[in-house]
Structure formats: C-alpha cells, structure tokens
PDB file of N, CA, C and O in Angstrom:
ATOM      1  N   MET A   1      66.813  94.452 108.697  1.00  0.00           N
ATOM      2  CA  MET A   1      67.935  93.613 108.390  1.00  0.00           C
ATOM      3  C   MET A   1      69.010  93.841 109.449  1.00  0.00           C
ATOM      4  O   MET A   1      69.348  94.982 109.765  1.00  0.00           O
ATOM      5  N   LEU A   2      69.531  92.779 109.980  1.00  0.00           N
ATOM      6  CA  LEU A   2      70.591  92.876 110.971  1.00  0.00           C
ATOM      7  C   LEU A   2      71.953  92.713 110.311  1.00  0.00           C
ATOM      8  O   LEU A   2      72.162  91.820 109.490  1.00  0.00           O
ATOM      9  N   ILE A   3      72.861  93.583 110.684  1.00  0.00           N
ATOM     10  CA  ILE A   3      74.234  93.472 110.199  1.00  0.00           C
ATOM     11  C   ILE A   3      75.108  93.160 111.399  1.00  0.00           C
ATOM     12  O   ILE A   3      75.232  93.967 112.320  1.00  0.00           O
ATOM     13  N   LYS A   4      75.707  91.990 111.379  1.00  0.00           N
ATOM     14  CA  LYS A   4      76.487  91.495 112.494  1.00  0.00           C
ATOM     15  C   LYS A   4      77.881  92.112 112.495  1.00  0.00           C
ATOM     16  O   LYS A   4      78.460  92.341 111.433  1.00  0.00           O
ATOM     17  N   ASP A   5      78.424  92.382 113.687  1.00  0.00           N
ATOM     18  CA  ASP A   5      79.798  92.862 113.790  1.00  0.00           C
ATOM     19  C   ASP A   5      80.765  91.733 113.432  1.00  0.00           C
ATOM     20  O   ASP A   5      80.344  90.601 113.194  1.00  0.00           O
ATOM     21  N   PHE A   6      82.031  92.040 113.396  1.00  0.00           N
ATOM     22  CA  PHE A   6      83.050  91.082 112.983  1.00  0.00           C
ATOM     23  C   PHE A   6      83.177  89.930 113.976  1.00  0.00           C
ATOM     24  O   PHE A   6      83.038  90.121 115.184  1.00  0.00           O
ATOM     25  N   ASP A   7      83.443  88.731 113.453  1.00  0.00           N
ATOM     26  CA  ASP A   7      83.711  87.573 114.314  1.00  0.00           C
ATOM     27  C   ASP A   7      85.113  87.668 114.911  1.00  0.00           C
ATOM     28  O   ASP A   7      85.331  87.317 116.070  1.00  0.00           O
ATOM     29  N   GLU A   8      86.052  88.144 114.109  1.00  0.00           N
ATOM     30  CA  GLU A   8      87.432  88.309 114.553  1.00  0.00           C
ATOM     31  C   GLU A   8      87.821  89.776 114.384  1.00  0.00           C
ATOM     32  O   GLU A   8      87.255  90.463 113.533  1.00  0.00           O
ATOM     33  N   PRO A   9      88.764  90.266 115.167  1.00  0.00           N
ATOM     34  CA  PRO A   9      89.190  91.662 115.032  1.00  0.00           C
ATOM     35  C   PRO A   9      89.739  91.956 113.637  1.00  0.00           C
ATOM     36  O   PRO A   9      90.432  91.136 113.034  1.00  0.00           O
ATOM     37  N   VAL A  10      89.412  93.142 113.147  1.00  0.00           N
ATOM     38  CA  VAL A  10      89.853  93.588 111.828  1.00  0.00           C
ATOM     39  C   VAL A  10      90.754  94.795 112.015  1.00  0.00           C
ATOM     40  O   VAL A  10      90.430  95.709 112.773  1.00  0.00           O
ATOM     41  N   GLN A  11      91.895  94.798 111.316  1.00  0.00           N
ATOM     42  CA  GLN A  11      92.835  95.904 111.432  1.00  0.00           C
ATOM     43  C   GLN A  11      92.462  97.028 110.479  1.00  0.00           C
ATOM     44  O   GLN A  11      92.183  96.798 109.302  1.00  0.00           O
ATOM     45  N   SER A  12      92.462  98.233 110.998  1.00  0.00           N
ATOM     46  CA  SER A  12      92.170  99.410 110.195  1.00  0.00           C
ATOM     47  C   SER A  12      93.418  99.836 109.439  1.00  0.00           C
ATOM     48  O   SER A  12      94.501  99.923 110.017  1.00  0.00           O
ATOM     49  N   ALA A  13      93.266 100.100 108.145  1.00  0.00           N
ATOM     50  CA  ALA A  13      94.389 100.585 107.342  1.00  0.00           C
ATOM     51  C   ALA A  13      94.686 102.043 107.654  1.00  0.00           C
ATOM     52  O   ALA A  13      95.761 102.540 107.322  1.00  0.00           O
ATOM     53  N   ALA A  14      93.748 102.730 108.287  1.00  0.00           N
ATOM     54  CA  ALA A  14      93.919 104.153 108.581  1.00  0.00           C
ATOM     55  C   ALA A  14      94.817 104.384 109.793  1.00  0.00           C
ATOM     56  O   ALA A  14      95.667 105.275 109.773  1.00  0.00           O
ATOM     57  N   ASP A  15      94.634 103.582 110.858  1.00  0.00           N
ATOM     58  CA  ASP A  15      95.435 103.817 112.066  1.00  0.00           C
ATOM     59  C   ASP A  15      96.158 102.580 112.588  1.00  0.00           C
ATOM     60  O   ASP A  15      96.912 102.673 113.557  1.00  0.00           O
ATOM     61  N   GLY A  16      95.943 101.427 111.966  1.00  0.00           N
ATOM     62  CA  GLY A  16      96.657 100.218 112.356  1.00  0.00           C
ATOM     63  C   GLY A  16      96.089  99.496 113.564  1.00  0.00           C
ATOM     64  O   GLY A  16      96.608  98.448 113.949  1.00  0.00           O
ATOM     65  N   LYS A  17      95.038 100.028 114.171  1.00  0.00           N
ATOM     66  CA  LYS A  17      94.437  99.382 115.344  1.00  0.00           C
ATOM     67  C   LYS A  17      93.453  98.309 114.894  1.00  0.00           C
ATOM     68  O   LYS A  17      92.977  98.310 113.759  1.00  0.00           O
ATOM     69  N   PHE A  18      93.156  97.381 115.830  1.00  0.00           N
ATOM     70  CA  PHE A  18      92.210  96.314 115.550  1.00  0.00           C
ATOM     71  C   PHE A  18      90.840  96.665 116.127  1.00  0.00           C
ATOM     72  O   PHE A  18      90.747  97.211 117.226  1.00  0.00           O
ATOM     73  N   TYR A  19      89.773  96.350 115.379  1.00  0.00           N
ATOM     74  CA  TYR A  19      88.407  96.669 115.791  1.00  0.00           C
ATOM     75  C   TYR A  19      87.529  95.436 115.648  1.00  0.00           C
ATOM     76  O   TYR A  19      87.704  94.633 114.731  1.00  0.00           O
ATOM     77  N   THR A  20      86.579  95.299 116.573  1.00  0.00           N
ATOM     78  CA  THR A  20      85.586  94.234 116.485  1.00  0.00           C
ATOM     79  C   THR A  20      84.228  94.806 116.123  1.00  0.00           C
ATOM     80  O   THR A  20      83.295  94.051 115.849  1.00  0.00           O
ATOM     81  N   SER A  21      84.100  96.112 116.116  1.00  0.00           N
ATOM     82  CA  SER A  21      82.843  96.778 115.808  1.00  0.00           C
ATOM     83  C   SER A  21      82.957  97.489 114.457  1.00  0.00           C
ATOM     84  O   SER A  21      83.927  98.202 114.204  1.00  0.00           O
ATOM     85  N   LYS A  22      81.966  97.290 113.601  1.00  0.00           N
ATOM     86  CA  LYS A  22      81.961  97.951 112.298  1.00  0.00           C
ATOM     87  C   LYS A  22      81.840  99.463 112.443  1.00  0.00           C
ATOM     88  O   LYS A  22      82.428 100.212 111.663  1.00  0.00           O
ATOM     89  N   ALA A  23      81.093  99.906 113.422  1.00  0.00           N
ATOM     90  CA  ALA A  23      80.923 101.346 113.640  1.00  0.00           C
ATOM     91  C   ALA A  23      82.245 101.985 114.061  1.00  0.00           C
ATOM     92  O   ALA A  23      82.589 103.070 113.591  1.00  0.00           O
ATOM     93  N   ALA A  24      82.981 101.320 114.938  1.00  0.00           N
ATOM     94  CA  ALA A  24      84.275 101.853 115.378  1.00  0.00           C
ATOM     95  C   ALA A  24      85.278 101.866 114.228  1.00  0.00           C
ATOM     96  O   ALA A  24      86.071 102.799 114.104  1.00  0.00           O
ATOM     97  N   LEU A  25      85.245 100.841 113.395  1.00  0.00           N
ATOM     98  CA  LEU A  25      86.120 100.793 112.231  1.00  0.00           C
ATOM     99  C   LEU A  25      85.786 101.931 111.266  1.00  0.00           C
ATOM    100  O   LEU A  25      86.684 102.578 110.727  1.00  0.00           O
ATOM    101  N   ALA A  26      84.500 102.169 111.053  1.00  0.00           N
ATOM    102  CA  ALA A  26      84.080 103.251 110.163  1.00  0.00           C
ATOM    103  C   ALA A  26      84.527 104.610 110.703  1.00  0.00           C
ATOM    104  O   ALA A  26      84.897 105.494 109.930  1.00  0.00           O
ATOM    105  N   LYS A  27      84.494 104.780 112.031  1.00  0.00           N
ATOM    106  CA  LYS A  27      84.955 106.041 112.632  1.00  0.00           C
ATOM    107  C   LYS A  27      86.443 106.247 112.405  1.00  0.00           C
ATOM    108  O   LYS A  27      86.896 107.381 112.251  1.00  0.00           O
ATOM    109  N   SER A  28      87.214 105.156 112.382  1.00  0.00           N
ATOM    110  CA  SER A  28      88.661 105.289 112.172  1.00  0.00           C
ATOM    111  C   SER A  28      88.980 105.724 110.743  1.00  0.00           C
ATOM    112  O   SER A  28      90.081 106.203 110.473  1.00  0.00           O
ATOM    113  N   HIS A  29      88.026 105.559 109.830  1.00  0.00           N
ATOM    114  CA  HIS A  29      88.241 105.971 108.443  1.00  0.00           C
ATOM    115  C   HIS A  29      87.904 107.448 108.220  1.00  0.00           C
ATOM    116  O   HIS A  29      88.203 107.997 107.160  1.00  0.00           O
ATOM    117  N   LYS A  30      87.291 108.082 109.200  1.00  0.00           N
ATOM    118  CA  LYS A  30      86.969 109.516 109.093  1.00  0.00           C
ATOM    119  C   LYS A  30      88.189 110.343 109.478  1.00  0.00           C
ATOM    120  O   LYS A  30      89.026 109.887 110.258  1.00  0.00           O
ATOM    121  N   ALA A  31      88.295 111.540 108.944  1.00  0.00           N
ATOM    122  CA  ALA A  31      89.441 112.414 109.213  1.00  0.00           C
ATOM    123  C   ALA A  31      89.589 112.697 110.702  1.00  0.00           C
ATOM    124  O   ALA A  31      90.709 112.819 111.199  1.00  0.00           O
ATOM    125  N   SER A  32      88.478 112.804 111.418  1.00  0.00           N
ATOM    126  CA  SER A  32      88.539 113.111 112.846  1.00  0.00           C
ATOM    127  C   SER A  32      88.934 111.898 113.694  1.00  0.00           C
ATOM    128  O   SER A  32      89.222 112.044 114.881  1.00  0.00           O
ATOM    129  N   GLY A  33      88.949 110.704 113.096  1.00  0.00           N
ATOM    130  CA  GLY A  33      89.222 109.500 113.875  1.00  0.00           C
ATOM    131  C   GLY A  33      90.541 108.817 113.583  1.00  0.00           C
ATOM    132  O   GLY A  33      90.797 107.731 114.103  1.00  0.00           O
ATOM    133  N   ASN A  34      91.398 109.432 112.752  1.00  0.00           N
ATOM    134  CA  ASN A  34      92.685 108.799 112.466  1.00  0.00           C
ATOM    135  C   ASN A  34      93.813 109.823 112.528  1.00  0.00           C
ATOM    136  O   ASN A  34      93.576 111.021 112.375  1.00  0.00           O
ATOM    137  N   PRO A  35      95.038 109.354 112.753  1.00  0.00           N
ATOM    138  CA  PRO A  35      96.164 110.287 112.920  1.00  0.00           C
ATOM    139  C   PRO A  35      96.559 111.016 111.636  1.00  0.00           C
ATOM    140  O   PRO A  35      97.262 112.024 111.701  1.00  0.00           O
ATOM    141  N   HIS A  36      96.126 110.535 110.483  1.00  0.00           N
ATOM    142  CA  HIS A  36      96.473 111.184 109.220  1.00  0.00           C
ATOM    143  C   HIS A  36      95.640 112.437 108.963  1.00  0.00           C
ATOM    144  O   HIS A  36      96.060 113.324 108.221  1.00  0.00           O
ATOM    145  N   GLY A  37      94.467 112.506 109.571  1.00  0.00           N
ATOM    146  CA  GLY A  37      93.592 113.660 109.398  1.00  0.00           C
ATOM    147  C   GLY A  37      92.926 113.723 108.033  1.00  0.00           C
ATOM    148  O   GLY A  37      92.510 114.797 107.597  1.00  0.00           O
ATOM    149  N   ILE A  38      92.819 112.573 107.347  1.00  0.00           N
ATOM    150  CA  ILE A  38      92.146 112.555 106.046  1.00  0.00           C
ATOM    151  C   ILE A  38      91.056 111.484 106.053  1.00  0.00           C
ATOM    152  O   ILE A  38      91.115 110.529 106.827  1.00  0.00           O
ATOM    153  N   ASP A  39      90.068 111.655 105.185  1.00  0.00           N
ATOM    154  CA  ASP A  39      88.995 110.670 105.050  1.00  0.00           C
ATOM    155  C   ASP A  39      89.465 109.529 104.159  1.00  0.00           C
ATOM    156  O   ASP A  39      90.022 109.759 103.085  1.00  0.00           O
ATOM    157  N   PHE A  40      89.238 108.300 104.608  1.00  0.00           N
ATOM    158  CA  PHE A  40      89.529 107.120 103.815  1.00  0.00           C
ATOM    159  C   PHE A  40      88.223 106.570 103.267  1.00  0.00           C
ATOM    160  O   PHE A  40      87.172 106.724 103.888  1.00  0.00           O
ATOM    161  N   ILE A  41      88.284 105.933 102.115  1.00  0.00           N
ATOM    162  CA  ILE A  41      87.096 105.366 101.490  1.00  0.00           C
ATOM    163  C   ILE A  41      87.056 103.873 101.787  1.00  0.00           C
ATOM    164  O   ILE A  41      88.048 103.167 101.600  1.00  0.00           O
ATOM    165  N   GLU A  42      85.917 103.401 102.246  1.00  0.00           N
ATOM    166  CA  GLU A  42      85.733 101.970 102.472  1.00  0.00           C
ATOM    167  C   GLU A  42      85.343 101.349 101.142  1.00  0.00           C
ATOM    168  O   GLU A  42      84.240 101.576 100.645  1.00  0.00           O
ATOM    169  N   LEU A  43      86.239 100.571 100.570  1.00  0.00           N
ATOM    170  CA  LEU A  43      85.957  99.950  99.284  1.00  0.00           C
ATOM    171  C   LEU A  43      84.858  98.919  99.425  1.00  0.00           C
ATOM    172  O   LEU A  43      84.795  98.185 100.411  1.00  0.00           O
ATOM    173  N   GLY A  44      84.010  98.875  98.443  1.00  0.00           N
ATOM    174  CA  GLY A  44      82.916  97.925  98.450  1.00  0.00           C
ATOM    175  C   GLY A  44      81.599  98.572  98.820  1.00  0.00           C
ATOM    176  O   GLY A  44      80.549  97.948  98.668  1.00  0.00           O
ATOM    177  N   ASN A  45      81.624  99.808  99.304  1.00  0.00           N
ATOM    178  CA  ASN A  45      80.394 100.489  99.671  1.00  0.00           C
ATOM    179  C   ASN A  45      79.880 101.390  98.553  1.00  0.00           C
ATOM    180  O   ASN A  45      78.704 101.755  98.537  1.00  0.00           O
ATOM    181  N   GLU A  46      80.761 101.748  97.618  1.00  0.00           N
ATOM    182  CA  GLU A  46      80.353 102.669  96.566  1.00  0.00           C
ATOM    183  C   GLU A  46      79.686 101.913  95.416  1.00  0.00           C
ATOM    184  O   GLU A  46      79.918 100.718  95.230  1.00  0.00           O
ATOM    185  N   GLN A  47      78.878 102.604  94.666  1.00  0.00           N
ATOM    186  CA  GLN A  47      78.214 102.018  93.515  1.00  0.00           C
ATOM    187  C   GLN A  47      79.133 102.165  92.300  1.00  0.00           C
ATOM    188  O   GLN A  47      79.603 103.265  92.011  1.00  0.00           O
ATOM    189  N   PRO A  48      79.390 101.074  91.594  1.00  0.00           N
ATOM    190  CA  PRO A  48      80.258 101.184  90.429  1.00  0.00           C
ATOM    191  C   PRO A  48      79.552 101.927  89.296  1.00  0.00           C
ATOM    192  O   PRO A  48      78.338 101.824  89.122  1.00  0.00           O
ATOM    193  N   THR A  49      80.328 102.662  88.547  1.00  0.00           N
ATOM    194  CA  THR A  49      79.788 103.342  87.369  1.00  0.00           C
ATOM    195  C   THR A  49      80.366 102.655  86.146  1.00  0.00           C
ATOM    196  O   THR A  49      81.576 102.446  86.053  1.00  0.00           O
ATOM    197  N   PHE A  50      79.509 102.312  85.224  1.00  0.00           N
ATOM    198  CA  PHE A  50      79.925 101.614  84.022  1.00  0.00           C
ATOM    199  C   PHE A  50      79.827 102.554  82.839  1.00  0.00           C
ATOM    200  O   PHE A  50      78.886 103.338  82.714  1.00  0.00           O
ATOM    201  N   GLN A  51      80.830 102.454  81.972  1.00  0.00           N
ATOM    202  CA  GLN A  51      80.821 103.248  80.749  1.00  0.00           C
ATOM    203  C   GLN A  51      80.954 102.295  79.572  1.00  0.00           C
ATOM    204  O   GLN A  51      81.744 101.351  79.608  1.00  0.00           O
ATOM    205  N   ASP A  52      80.190 102.546  78.553  1.00  0.00           N
ATOM    206  CA  ASP A  52      80.291 101.736  77.348  1.00  0.00           C
ATOM    207  C   ASP A  52      81.603 102.045  76.641  1.00  0.00           C
ATOM    208  O   ASP A  52      82.030 103.197  76.570  1.00  0.00           O
ATOM    209  N   TYR A  53      82.228 101.004  76.125  1.00  0.00           N
ATOM    210  CA  TYR A  53      83.477 101.181  75.391  1.00  0.00           C
ATOM    211  C   TYR A  53      83.165 101.778  74.027  1.00  0.00           C
ATOM    212  O   TYR A  53      82.334 101.256  73.284  1.00  0.00           O
ATOM    213  N   VAL A  54      83.831 102.862  73.710  1.00  0.00           N
ATOM    214  CA  VAL A  54      83.669 103.515  72.418  1.00  0.00           C
ATOM    215  C   VAL A  54      85.035 103.478  71.732  1.00  0.00           C
ATOM    216  O   VAL A  54      85.946 104.207  72.125  1.00  0.00           O
ATOM    217  N   PRO A  55      85.182 102.637  70.713  1.00  0.00           N
ATOM    218  CA  PRO A  55      86.482 102.535  70.056  1.00  0.00           C
ATOM    219  C   PRO A  55      86.825 103.814  69.305  1.00  0.00           C
ATOM    220  O   PRO A  55      85.958 104.482  68.743  1.00  0.00           O
ATOM    221  N   ASP A  56      88.104 104.131  69.312  1.00  0.00           N
ATOM    222  CA  ASP A  56      88.592 105.304  68.601  1.00  0.00           C
ATOM    223  C   ASP A  56      89.133 104.831  67.256  1.00  0.00           C
ATOM    224  O   ASP A  56      90.228 104.272  67.189  1.00  0.00           O
ATOM    225  N   ALA A  57      88.368 105.053  66.181  1.00  0.00           N
ATOM    226  CA  ALA A  57      88.731 104.557  64.863  1.00  0.00           C
ATOM    227  C   ALA A  57      90.059 105.146  64.392  1.00  0.00           C
ATOM    228  O   ALA A  57      90.860 104.432  63.790  1.00  0.00           O
ATOM    229  N   LYS A  58      90.308 106.409  64.647  1.00  0.00           N
ATOM    230  CA  LYS A  58      91.541 107.053  64.208  1.00  0.00           C
ATOM    231  C   LYS A  58      92.751 106.421  64.913  1.00  0.00           C
ATOM    232  O   LYS A  58      93.752 106.115  64.266  1.00  0.00           O
ATOM    233  N   GLN A  59      92.662 106.226  66.234  1.00  0.00           N
ATOM    234  CA  GLN A  59      93.755 105.598  66.990  1.00  0.00           C
ATOM    235  C   GLN A  59      93.978 104.170  66.533  1.00  0.00           C
ATOM    236  O   GLN A  59      95.118 103.716  66.433  1.00  0.00           O
ATOM    237  N   ARG A  60      92.910 103.471  66.258  1.00  0.00           N
ATOM    238  CA  ARG A  60      93.009 102.085  65.810  1.00  0.00           C
ATOM    239  C   ARG A  60      93.741 102.003  64.469  1.00  0.00           C
ATOM    240  O   ARG A  60      94.587 101.132  64.269  1.00  0.00           O
ATOM    241  N   ARG A  61      93.410 102.909  63.558  1.00  0.00           N
ATOM    242  CA  ARG A  61      94.076 102.964  62.263  1.00  0.00           C
ATOM    243  C   ARG A  61      95.568 103.244  62.421  1.00  0.00           C
ATOM    244  O   ARG A  61      96.400 102.617  61.766  1.00  0.00           O
ATOM    245  N   GLU A  62      95.898 104.195  63.299  1.00  0.00           N
ATOM    246  CA  GLU A  62      97.302 104.533  63.542  1.00  0.00           C
ATOM    247  C   GLU A  62      98.058 103.359  64.142  1.00  0.00           C
ATOM    248  O   GLU A  62      99.206 103.109  63.774  1.00  0.00           O
ATOM    249  N   ASP A  63      97.429 102.639  65.059  1.00  0.00           N
ATOM    250  CA  ASP A  63      98.064 101.462  65.661  1.00  0.00           C
ATOM    251  C   ASP A  63      98.326 100.385  64.610  1.00  0.00           C
ATOM    252  O   ASP A  63      99.375  99.741  64.629  1.00  0.00           O
ATOM    253  N   MET A  64      97.389 100.190  63.703  1.00  0.00           N
ATOM    254  CA  MET A  64      97.551  99.188  62.654  1.00  0.00           C
ATOM    255  C   MET A  64      98.672  99.587  61.696  1.00  0.00           C
ATOM    256  O   MET A  64      99.465  98.741  61.284  1.00  0.00           O
ATOM    257  N   LYS A  65      98.741 100.880  61.336  1.00  0.00           N
ATOM    258  CA  LYS A  65      99.812 101.365  60.467  1.00  0.00           C
ATOM    259  C   LYS A  65     101.175 101.172  61.131  1.00  0.00           C
ATOM    260  O   LYS A  65     102.129 100.739  60.485  1.00  0.00           O
ATOM    261  N   GLU A  66     101.263 101.493  62.414  1.00  0.00           N
ATOM    262  CA  GLU A  66     102.521 101.346  63.146  1.00  0.00           C
ATOM    263  C   GLU A  66     102.944  99.886  63.220  1.00  0.00           C
ATOM    264  O   GLU A  66     104.124  99.571  63.061  1.00  0.00           O
ATOM    265  N   THR A  67     101.995  98.999  63.459  1.00  0.00           N
ATOM    266  CA  THR A  67     102.287  97.574  63.530  1.00  0.00           C
ATOM    267  C   THR A  67     102.771  97.054  62.189  1.00  0.00           C
ATOM    268  O   THR A  67     103.750  96.310  62.130  1.00  0.00           O
ATOM    269  N   LEU A  68     102.103  97.433  61.121  1.00  0.00           N
ATOM    270  CA  LEU A  68     102.505  97.016  59.785  1.00  0.00           C
ATOM    271  C   LEU A  68     103.901  97.544  59.458  1.00  0.00           C
ATOM    272  O   LEU A  68     104.718  96.822  58.887  1.00  0.00           O
ATOM    273  N   ARG A  69     104.176  98.784  59.813  1.00  0.00           N
ATOM    274  CA  ARG A  69     105.492  99.385  59.580  1.00  0.00           C
ATOM    275  C   ARG A  69     106.575  98.602  60.351  1.00  0.00           C
ATOM    276  O   ARG A  69     107.666  98.372  59.830  1.00  0.00           O
ATOM    277  N   ASP A  70     106.268  98.201  61.581  1.00  0.00           N
ATOM    278  CA  ASP A  70     107.228  97.426  62.375  1.00  0.00           C
ATOM    279  C   ASP A  70     107.509  96.067  61.731  1.00  0.00           C
ATOM    280  O   ASP A  70     108.654  95.615  61.720  1.00  0.00           O
ATOM    281  N   VAL A  71     106.487  95.421  61.202  1.00  0.00           N
ATOM    282  CA  VAL A  71     106.670  94.110  60.574  1.00  0.00           C
ATOM    283  C   VAL A  71     107.506  94.250  59.303  1.00  0.00           C
ATOM    284  O   VAL A  71     108.407  93.446  59.059  1.00  0.00           O
ATOM    285  N   VAL A  72     107.212  95.262  58.498  1.00  0.00           N
ATOM    286  CA  VAL A  72     107.935  95.464  57.244  1.00  0.00           C
ATOM    287  C   VAL A  72     109.402  95.786  57.503  1.00  0.00           C
ATOM    288  O   VAL A  72     110.273  95.300  56.780  1.00  0.00           O
ATOM    289  N   THR A  73     109.692  96.594  58.518  1.00  0.00           N
ATOM    290  CA  THR A  73     111.074  96.981  58.806  1.00  0.00           C
ATOM    291  C   THR A  73     111.812  95.947  59.657  1.00  0.00           C
ATOM    292  O   THR A  73     113.012  96.090  59.893  1.00  0.00           O
ATOM    293  N   GLY A  74     111.117  94.918  60.115  1.00  0.00           N
ATOM    294  CA  GLY A  74     111.761  93.882  60.911  1.00  0.00           C
ATOM    295  C   GLY A  74     111.896  94.224  62.386  1.00  0.00           C
ATOM    296  O   GLY A  74     112.621  93.548  63.116  1.00  0.00           O
ATOM    297  N   ASN A  75     111.216  95.251  62.823  1.00  0.00           N
ATOM    298  CA  ASN A  75     111.245  95.665  64.219  1.00  0.00           C
ATOM    299  C   ASN A  75     110.197  94.878  64.995  1.00  0.00           C
ATOM    300  O   ASN A  75     109.116  95.386  65.295  1.00  0.00           O
ATOM    301  N   LEU A  76     110.533  93.625  65.315  1.00  0.00           N
ATOM    302  CA  LEU A  76     109.581  92.741  65.969  1.00  0.00           C
ATOM    303  C   LEU A  76     109.818  92.687  67.467  1.00  0.00           C
ATOM    304  O   LEU A  76     110.946  92.880  67.919  1.00  0.00           O
ATOM    305  N   PRO A  77     108.775  92.429  68.243  1.00  0.00           N
ATOM    306  CA  PRO A  77     108.955  92.262  69.691  1.00  0.00           C
ATOM    307  C   PRO A  77     109.846  91.049  69.963  1.00  0.00           C
ATOM    308  O   PRO A  77     109.880  90.124  69.151  1.00  0.00           O
ATOM    309  N   PRO A  78     110.565  91.033  71.082  1.00  0.00           N
ATOM    310  CA  PRO A  78     111.465  89.910  71.392  1.00  0.00           C
ATOM    311  C   PRO A  78     110.777  88.564  71.409  1.00  0.00           C
ATOM    312  O   PRO A  78     111.385  87.558  71.042  1.00  0.00           O
ATOM    313  N   GLU A  79     109.528  88.518  71.824  1.00  0.00           N
ATOM    314  CA  GLU A  79     108.798  87.248  71.870  1.00  0.00           C
ATOM    315  C   GLU A  79     108.617  86.671  70.474  1.00  0.00           C
ATOM    316  O   GLU A  79     108.775  85.467  70.273  1.00  0.00           O
ATOM    317  N   ILE A  80     108.287  87.525  69.508  1.00  0.00           N
ATOM    318  CA  ILE A  80     108.067  87.077  68.133  1.00  0.00           C
ATOM    319  C   ILE A  80     109.413  86.768  67.468  1.00  0.00           C
ATOM    320  O   ILE A  80     109.539  85.780  66.745  1.00  0.00           O
ATOM    321  N   ALA A  81     110.408  87.607  67.713  1.00  0.00           N
ATOM    322  CA  ALA A  81     111.729  87.394  67.117  1.00  0.00           C
ATOM    323  C   ALA A  81     112.332  86.067  67.583  1.00  0.00           C
ATOM    324  O   ALA A  81     113.066  85.429  66.829  1.00  0.00           O
ATOM    325  N   ALA A  82     112.036  85.648  68.801  1.00  0.00           N
ATOM    326  CA  ALA A  82     112.579  84.393  69.336  1.00  0.00           C
ATOM    327  C   ALA A  82     111.987  83.191  68.610  1.00  0.00           C
ATOM    328  O   ALA A  82     112.633  82.145  68.538  1.00  0.00           O
ATOM    329  N   ILE A  83     110.808  83.309  68.083  1.00  0.00           N
ATOM    330  CA  ILE A  83     110.153  82.206  67.377  1.00  0.00           C
ATOM    331  C   ILE A  83     110.848  81.940  66.043  1.00  0.00           C
ATOM    332  O   ILE A  83     110.951  80.797  65.597  1.00  0.00           O
ATOM    333  N   GLN A  84     111.323  83.017  65.415  1.00  0.00           N
ATOM    334  CA  GLN A  84     111.935  82.871  64.092  1.00  0.00           C
ATOM    335  C   GLN A  84     113.232  82.245  64.173  1.00  0.00           C
ATOM    336  O   GLN A  84     113.887  82.047  63.149  1.00  0.00           O
TER     337      GLN A  84
END
C-alpha cells in the first residue's frame, strides 16, 4: 500500500514549521525533533478504546431525589422559571 505525502505543506503544532513530508512531520512530534523536548501524539493513529456504560443506580436515585426536592421547594432553573 502506498501512502502519499501531503499535497500542500502542513504546519506542525510542535514547532510551527511547515512540512510536505509525513516522515519529517512525524519527526517533529518526537522529543528529539522539537524545541519543547516532549513527545506529541498524532491524533488519529491510536486505536480507540470503548467502555460499556454502566449506570450508577445509587447516584441516579440521589439525582432524582434532589430534582424532586428542587421542584417542591420552587428552586427551578432559570429556563424553566421563565416559562411560568
């Protein structure tokens, strides 16, 4: 598989210079290739990790109690109070 270099120069966020080569741009993201001396991460190259959502029943109950308490005491958000 061939990976083509950039059609137009791309500016590196690490050192502010423009690059037409992907390899040169990648070198500027390494600690040894930029004035900051730190490694930068190229977004889009990492594999995303997905986690299943696990609801917290106790927190949900507390949120519902707090919301009900606010409605009973008349402590409504400004958006809702404006409707009344």
